[in-house]
C-alpha positions, -999 to 999 in steps of 0.1 A, spaced: 210 -724 223 203 -742 250 228 -728 280 238 -751 314 254 -739 348 285 -744 348 309 -739 379 341 -719 372 363 -705 399 336 -707 424 311 -688 401 283 -702 383 285 -694 342 265 -700 317 285 -721 285 265 -725 254 259 -760 245 263 -763 203 271 -796 185 308 -778 173 300 -775 135 302 -732 137 288 -718 112 267 -741 96 249 -748 132 237 -712 134 225 -711 95 212 -743 110 191 -727 140 179 -697 121 168 -717 92 146 -738 120 137 -704 136 119 -691 100 104 -723 97 81 -711 127 61 -684 113 58 -701 81 47 -733 93 20 -716 113 13 -698 89 10 -729 66 -10 -750 95 -38 -720 94 -42 -717 58 -75 -735 45 -58 -759 14 -20 -763 26 -31 -773 64 -63 -793 52 -63 -827 70 -61 -849 36 -25 -827 37 5 -856 48 21 -837 75 57 -847 57 38 -825 28 37 -798 49 72 -801 66 88 -802 32 66 -773 19 76 -750 54 113 -764 48 116 -750 16 100 -721 19 121 -710 52 153 -721 28 136 -693 3 130 -666 28 162 -675 49 184 -663 14 163 -634 2 156 -614 36 185 -611 68 158 -621 94 183 -632 121 174 -660 149 179 -652 187 210 -660 202 198 -685 224 162 -702 216 156 -717 246 159 -684 267 130 -662 277 137 -638 253 139 -669 226 109 -682 236 91 -647 233 102 -645 196 90 -678 190 56 -671 203 54 -638 177 68 -660 147 36 -681 157 13 -653 162 23 -635 128 21 -665 106 -16 -679 123 -28 -644 116 -20 -643 80 -34 -681 78 -65 -675 96 -72 -642 67 -77 -674 43 -94 -694 65 -123 -664 69 -123 -660 35 -129 -696 27 -155 -696 54 -182 -672 35 -191 -697 9 -196 -720 39 -217 -703 57 -237 -693 26 -244 -732 13 -255 -736 51 -281 -709 40 -286 -729 9 -291 -757 22 -314 -754 48 -335 -737 23 -335 -765 -5 -335 -790 24 -306 -808 17 -292 -802 49 -288 -842 61 -269 -844 30 -237 -834 45 -206 -855 40 -168 -853 53 -151 -819 46 -113 -830 31 -104 -794 43 -110 -796 81 -122 -832 88 -160 -819 96 -189 -828 80 -203 -799 57 -231 -798 32 -225 -811 2 -230 -777 -11 -211 -761 9 -178 -786 -5 -191 -775 -42 -184 -740 -32 -152 -748 -17 -138 -766 -47 -146 -738 -68 -132 -709 -45 -99 -728 -40 -97 -733 -83 -102 -697 -86 -73 -684 -57 -51 -710 -75 -58 -701 -105 -57 -665 -101 -24 -666 -88 -35 -660 -53 -15 -687 -37 15 -671 -49 6 -636 -38 -1 -649 -4 39 -666 -2 52 -632 -10 34 -614 16 54 -644 41 82 -633 26 73 -596 27 60 -602 68 96 -606 77 102 -570 65 74 -556 82 75 -573 118 109 -580 125 114 -617 141 120 -607 182 102 -576 180 65 -588 168 56 -590 205 70 -559 221 49 -525 234 21 -511 218 28 -485 188 65 -501 188 78 -502 151 75 -535 142 50 -548 166 22 -567 160 -11 -545 178 -43 -531 178 -46 -523 141 -34 -555 131 -61 -571 152 -90 -546 140 -84 -557 102 -89 -592 108 -123 -581 128 -134 -564 99 -123 -586 74 -144 -612 95 -176 -593 100 -174 -588 63 -174 -629 60 -208 -626 70 -218 -600 40 -203 -621 16 -221 -651 25 -252 -633 21 -243 -617 -14 -236 -657 -19 -269 -670 -7 -294 -643 -17 -304 -652 -53 -309 -692 -44 -322 -682 -12 -350 -658 -35 -360 -682 -55 -364 -710 -29 -386 -683 -5 -410 -681 -41 -411 -718 -45 -420 -721 -3 -447 -700 -7 -464 -708 -43 -463 -746 -24 -477 -731 5 -507 -714 -16 -512 -748 -34 -517 -767 -3 -544 -744 9 -560 -743 -22 -563 -777 -26 -558 -793 9 -556 -831 -9 -518 -825 -18 -493 -833 5 -473 -801 11 -442 -826 17 -442 -849 -10 -449 -816 -28 -424 -790 -15 -395 -812 -8 -388 -819 -50 -398 -784 -59 -376 -770 -38 -345 -792 -48 -352 -785 -81 -355 -750 -78 -327 -747 -59 -301 -763 -85 -318 -748 -110 -310 -709 -94 -276 -726 -85 -269 -727 -125 -283 -695 -133 -264 -682 -104 -233 -699 -108 -218 -669 -134 -224 -643 -106 -209 -665 -80 -176 -672 -98 -173 -636 -100 -182 -630 -59 -155 -656 -56 -127 -639 -77 -134 -609 -56 -138 -630 -23 -99 -643 -32 -87 -604 -42 -105 -595 -10 -85 -623 9 -51 -613 -4 -58 -574 4 -67 -579 39 -36 -600 41 -14 -570 29 -30 -548 53 -28 -567 79 15 -559 66 6 -523 67 2 -523 31 
């Protein structure tokens, strides 16, 4: 709540500024406070927080999930939201929400890195369009991988498990204790940061795993075109190598599609597992 100093009998007292609605107003502030962690998580998530999603939809989704959490949990709001302790509590809610959303962001970045490697080998690095997820330019293959991973994640129920972890986070990290002393129960500390960094390291290994089959085929094609250009100098390396690389890359992508799909299913499960370990599960 907001406080204003008032001179009563020669001393300054803190008088709460309220709208005079009593318990419904207190429940409204509790609901608004619960929206902080959920809104930060949705903002950091790759598909919930995409630029193509209208802000009105994000607010409605955040409010609906906050109403669900308000009924399922007994998480209280700070007594005075505009006090120093209240601001620290709000900052802690933002930290937890961003961490849960950042886990998914790391998982969805792995195929994008693999697509950058593949596009460079195929000579399609210039074939880039605006990515609807973040509004930045990304290779066409990267958008294809992003769509496949999104469909896999949603079809396996990963979004429902992730939302369930957000609800669970209110029991693991109670509001007001998130930014407590190191080692204190319910505080966000070194263990959670170590989990995020470890999952970020696994992201690069996953990107290499996705790009490795296609990259090996492209390397063989480039070696073959180099040998042909040396044995027959009349052949133009650029006019021969670029179409051959594109055709070989597309054929390799089609052949490796089952393996890549299985890897993305594993990646979705790893993202949920990392979010669970972030909560100590």
